[in-house]
N, C-alpha and C positions, 0 to 999 in steps of 0.2 A: 515451508513455514511462511505465514503471512507477514508482510512487512507492516511497520507501524504507519498509522495515518496521523499527520500532524495538522494542527491549526495554528500552533505557535511557531512563528518564523525563527525565533532564537534557537529553539530545540532542533528544528529541521536543519538550520545552517550548522549547528554544532556537530551533527552526525556526518557532515560533508566538509571536513576541515581542508581538504585539497580541492574544493570546488568540484568540477567535472561536468560533463554534458548532462543537461536536464531536458526532459520531454515535457512540453506544455500541452494541455488538452482543454478544449472548449467542448464540453459534452452537451449535445443537443438531442432532441428526440429523433431526428432524422439523419443527422450527421455528427461526426466528431472531428472538429478542427484540430490539427496538430502543428506543433512548432518545436524547434530545437534551439538551444543556446550553445554557444561555444564553451569549452572547458573552463575558461577564465571568467565566465559570467559577464561578458561585455555586451553581447547583443543576441537577440532572439530573432529567428527567421521562420516564416511559415514553412511547413512541410506539406505532406499529402493529406487529402481529405478522405476520411473514412465514411462511406455511406452505410448507415446503420442497417443491419439485417438481424440475424440471430446473435445473441450475446457471444456465443462461442466463436462465431466467425469474426465478430468485431475484436474479440480478445486475441485471436490468432493474428490479425493484422497489427495489433499493438505489439505482440511478441516479435513480429518481423521488423517493425520499426525500431524497437528497442535493440534488437540484435544487429541492425544495420549500422548502429553507432555504439560506442561504449557508454551507454546511458547509465548514469548513477542514481537518478531519482526522477520522480514525476511531480509536476505541478498541475493541479486541476482547478479550473475556475469554479468557484462556488457561487451560484446565483442566490443572492440574498435581496430582500426588499430594501427600499431606500432607507427605511428606519432601522436596518440591520437585522430585522427578524427573518426567520427562515420560512420558506414556502414549500409547497409540494415539489417544485423543481429542485430546491436545495436538498430535500430528502432523497430524491431520485439520484442526485449527484453523489451524495454520501453513500448510497447503496452501490452505485457504480464503483466508487473508490474501494469499498469493502470487497466487492467481487473481483477486483484486479489486484488486491493486496497480496494474493498468493503468487504473483509474479516475482515477489521478493525485493522489490524496490521501494524505498521510503516514498511516501506520498504527502505532499503539502496541499491542503485545501486553501485556495487564495481567493479573497473577496473580489468578485469580478464585476461589481456594479459599474455601469457605464462603458464596459469594454466594447460591446458590439456597437453601441451608439457612437463612441469615439472613432471606431474604425470606419463605420458607415460615413460619418461626417468627413473624415479625412479622404475617403474615396470619392465622395461627392465633390469636395474641394479640388481633387485632382482630375475631375471631369471623367471619371470612369463610368461607363454605361451601367444601367440598372442590371442588365443580364450578366455582365462581368463581375459586378459587385456581389450578386447572388452566389456566384461560383467561388468567390475569394473571401467572403466576409468571415466565415468560420475559422479558416486557417489564420487570417489576419488577426482575428480576435484571440486565438490561441497564442500568437506571438505577442500581442499586447499584454495579455495576462502574464505570460512568462517573463516579459521584459520588466513589468512592474515588480514581480517577485525578485528577480535577480538584481534589479536596481536597489531595492530595499535591503537585500542581504549584503550586497557589496558595499553599500554606504553605511551599513550598520544601523539603519533607522528601522529597527525591528520593534 
């Protein structure tokens, strides 16, 4: 059975009354950045990077990640334009969410505007080389996206 896909944070948080570990995803055309948060929704940390291949292979890697922790739900960064309108990338991300909904975990689509730029800027400020930034930015962006979602849900600023 396919899980529900949410855009409303209140509805998403309401189905997770006991919090629980969440998987954050930054879905790109070449890679999928991943991150996990703790069960109490205090902090998000980057996890492994999935290099995109065939969808079935990507999905199996997600299944393995989900099984590696007692994951309760998924937060996916939704790329929207600065004016809030959706783009072809937004549509691609929504399609990805629909395609993984059969994993049975609720999915929250979270506005990811500025996530990659914020992470890149922080890495530059930390004097991380361009090569290392390229390797780490997608997972760091996934953690940034997930942190924003859990902060909003924990604070009740939904």
